[in-house]
C-alpha positions in Angstrom: -46.3 48.8 -0.2 -43.9 51.4 -1.6 -46.8 53.7 -2.4 -48.2 53.3 1.1 -44.8 54.0 2.7 -44.4 57.1 0.6 -47.9 58.4 1.5 -47.1 57.8 5.2 -44.0 59.8 4.8 -45.9 62.7 3.1 -48.4 62.7 6.0 -45.7 62.7 8.7 -43.6 65.3 6.9 -46.3 68.0 6.8 -45.6 69.1 10.4 -41.9 69.2 9.7 -42.5 71.3 6.6 -44.5 73.9 8.5 -41.8 74.2 11.2 -39.1 74.4 8.5 -41.0 77.2 6.7 -41.0 79.4 9.9 -37.3 78.9 10.6 -36.1 79.2 7.0 -38.2 82.4 6.6 -36.0 84.0 9.3 -32.9 82.7 7.5 -33.9 84.1 4.1 -34.7 87.4 5.6 -31.4 87.6 7.4 -29.5 86.5 4.3 -31.1 89.3 2.3 -30.2 91.9 4.9 -26.6 90.7 4.8 -26.3 91.3 1.1 -27.0 87.9 -0.4 -29.3 87.7 -3.4 -32.5 85.8 -3.4 -31.0 83.2 -5.7 -28.0 82.8 -3.5 -30.2 82.4 -0.4 -32.3 79.8 -2.0 -29.3 77.8 -3.3 -27.8 77.7 0.2 -31.0 76.3 1.7 -31.5 73.8 -1.1 -27.9 72.4 -0.8 -27.6 72.5 3.0 -31.0 72.0 4.7 -29.5 72.8 8.1 -30.6 75.7 10.3 -27.6 75.9 12.7 -25.1 75.4 9.9 -26.7 78.0 7.6 -27.0 80.7 10.2 -23.5 80.2 11.4 -22.2 80.2 7.9 -24.1 83.3 7.1 -22.5 85.0 10.0 -19.0 84.1 8.7 -19.9 85.3 5.2 -21.2 88.6 6.6 -18.1 89.1 8.6 -15.9 88.4 5.6 -14.5 85.1 6.9 -12.4 82.6 5.0 -13.4 79.4 3.3 -11.5 77.4 5.9 -13.5 79.0 8.7 -16.8 78.1 7.0 -15.5 74.5 6.2 -14.4 73.8 9.8 -17.5 75.4 11.3 -19.8 73.3 9.1 -17.8 70.2 9.9 -18.1 70.7 13.7 -21.8 71.9 13.7 -23.0 69.2 11.3 -20.9 66.3 12.5 -24.0 64.9 14.2 -25.5 64.0 10.9 -22.8 61.4 10.4 -23.9 59.7 13.6 -27.5 59.9 12.6 -26.7 58.4 9.2 -24.8 55.5 10.8 -27.8 54.8 13.0 -30.2 54.9 10.1 -28.0 52.6 8.0 -28.6 49.9 10.6 -32.3 50.4 10.4 -32.6 50.4 6.6 -34.1 47.4 4.9 -31.3 45.0 4.0 -32.4 45.0 0.3 -31.9 48.8 0.0 -29.5 49.6 -2.8 -26.6 52.0 -2.4 -28.0 54.6 -4.7 -31.0 55.0 -2.2 -28.6 55.3 0.7 -26.7 58.1 -1.0 -29.9 60.0 -1.9 -31.3 59.6 1.6 -28.2 61.0 3.1 -28.9 64.4 1.5 -31.9 65.0 3.7 -30.9 63.5 7.1 -31.9 66.3 9.4 -32.7 66.2 13.1 -36.5 66.1 12.5 -36.4 63.7 9.6 -34.0 61.4 11.5 -36.4 61.4 14.5 -39.3 60.3 12.2 -37.2 57.6 10.5 -35.9 56.3 13.8 -39.3 56.2 15.4 -40.6 53.5 13.0 -41.2 50.2 14.6 -40.4 48.3 11.4 -37.3 48.6 9.2 -36.9 51.9 7.3 -38.0 51.9 3.7 -36.5 54.6 1.3 -40.0 55.4 0.1 -41.0 56.6 3.6 -37.9 58.8 3.8 -38.6 60.2 0.3 -42.1 61.0 1.3 -41.0 63.2 4.3 -38.3 64.8 2.1 -40.9 65.6 -0.6 -42.6 68.1 1.7 -40.0 69.0 4.3 -37.3 70.2 1.9 -39.7 72.3 -0.3 -41.0 73.8 3.0 -37.4 74.8 3.9 -36.6 76.2 0.5 -39.9 78.1 0.0 -39.6 79.6 3.5 -36.2 80.8 2.5 -37.5 82.3 -0.7 -40.3 84.1 1.1 -38.0 85.4 3.7 -35.4 86.6 1.2 -38.1 88.4 -0.8 -39.5 90.0 2.4 -36.0 91.1 3.4 -35.7 93.1 0.1 -39.1 94.7 0.3 -40.0 95.3 3.9 -38.9 98.6 5.6 -35.7 98.5 7.7 -37.5 98.9 11.0 -39.8 95.9 10.3 -36.8 93.7 9.3 -35.0 94.7 12.4 -38.0 93.6 14.5 -38.5 90.4 12.6 -34.8 89.4 13.0 -35.6 88.8 16.7 -37.2 85.6 15.4 -33.7 84.1 15.0 -32.9 84.5 18.6 -36.3 83.3 19.6 -35.7 80.1 17.6 -32.5 79.3 19.4 -34.0 80.1 22.8 -36.9 77.8 22.0 -34.4 75.0 21.2 -32.2 75.5 24.2 -34.5 76.4 27.1 -36.9 73.4 27.4 -34.2 70.7 27.5 -31.9 72.9 29.7 -34.7 73.2 32.3 -34.9 69.4 32.5 -31.2 68.6 32.4 -28.9 70.5 34.8 -25.8 69.3 32.9 -27.1 70.7 29.7 -27.9 74.0 31.4 -24.3 74.2 32.7 -23.0 73.5 29.1 -25.2 76.3 27.7 -24.1 78.8 30.3 -20.4 77.8 29.9 -20.6 78.2 26.2 -22.2 81.6 26.6 -19.5 82.6 29.1 -16.6 81.4 26.9 -18.1 83.2 23.9 -18.4 86.4 26.0 -14.8 86.1 27.0 -13.8 85.9 23.4 -15.6 89.2 22.7 -14.0 91.2 25.6 -10.6 89.9 26.4 -7.7 91.8 24.6 -6.2 88.9 22.7 -9.2 86.7 22.3 -11.3 89.4 20.7 -9.0 89.3 17.7 -10.3 85.7 16.9 -12.8 85.6 14.0 -16.4 84.6 14.8 -16.1 81.4 12.8 -13.2 80.1 14.9 -14.9 81.3 18.1 -17.8 78.9 17.2 -15.4 76.1 16.5 -13.3 76.5 19.7 -16.4 77.0 21.9 -18.1 74.0 20.6 -15.2 71.6 20.8 -13.9 72.8 24.2 -17.2 72.9 26.0 -18.7 69.8 24.4 -15.4 67.9 25.0 -15.2 68.8 28.7 -18.9 68.0 29.2 -18.5 64.6 27.5 -15.5 63.8 29.6 -17.0 64.9 32.9 -20.6 63.8 32.3 -20.7 61.0 29.7 -24.1 59.8 28.6 -24.9 56.4 29.9 -26.5 53.7 27.8 -29.9 52.4 29.0 -28.3 49.1 29.7 -25.7 50.7 31.9 -28.4 52.7 33.8 -30.3 49.5 34.5 -27.3 47.9 36.0 -26.7 50.7 38.5 
C-alpha cells in the first residue's frame, strides 16, 4: 500500500514539478542578476520552496535590507502554511509518527497542499513524499537553470525574460479577481497603498520590506473585518 501511495504521489506531482520549473527559472535568473551566486540561489530554493517568499526576500536582499525585515516579511507572507499544516494534521492517518509530520511540513506548499487535501481517504505520508520527490527537484532544478542562464545570457535577453516574473503574478491575481469583486478591491487597494508609499514624502522613506509587511497586514486585515469568509454551513443557513 505504501508503494502504491508513493507512486500515486509521483504521478500527481509531475504537473506540479513542471509548473515549479517555470516559476523557479524566473527566480534563479532574477537572483543571478541581483548578484547572488548560483550556489546561493539554489540553496535558497532548496530551503524555502516558496515563490512569493523567495521573490520578496530577494527584493529585500537586493535593496540591502535588514535581517529583521526579511524575517518579518517571510512570517507574514508564509503564515498561510501554518494554517495548511493544521488542516493536513487533521487529515493524516492517526498512526502517522511525529517524524513523518515534521518531514512533511518541509514541503507543504499551496499546490502540494491542494493535492493532499483533495484525497477522499486519509492522507498517507508516502503519497506526500511521492509528490515532494518530483516537485521539489523541479523547483530546485528550475532555479539552477535560471541562475546559469542569468550569468550567461546577454543583458537585453535577461531584461526581456524578467517580465516573466510579473506575468506570473498577474496570472495568479487576475483569474480569481475577475470572479470575486472583493478580491479585486483588495488587489487594487494593495496596489494603491503600495503606490502611496513610493510617492508620499514621508512614506517613501520606508524600506521595501516593511512596505510589503504593512500593506499585507493592513489591507488583508480590513478585508477580513469588512468581508469575512463564511463557512459553507453558514451559507446554507442564510
